[in-house]
C-alpha positions, 0 to 999 in steps of 0.5 A: 243931388236934391234935398229930400224935403223940397222933393216932398213938398213939391211932390204933395199937391194943394189940398183946398179942404186944409183952407177951409178945416180951421174954420169949421170951429166959427162957422158951423155953430153960427150957421146953426145959430141961424138956422134954429132962428129961421125955423123959430121964426117960420114957426111963430109965422105959421102959428 
């Protein structure tokens, strides 16, 4: 008989989202900071 844990592990597909989720708390604030800097730069250059 086969091991049920091995059977379950082989049936579940690999989810690429799970590789990205752990970096969201780092990337999201950095992207927000860059976006705020760019918007401020545009506002200053247009004034």
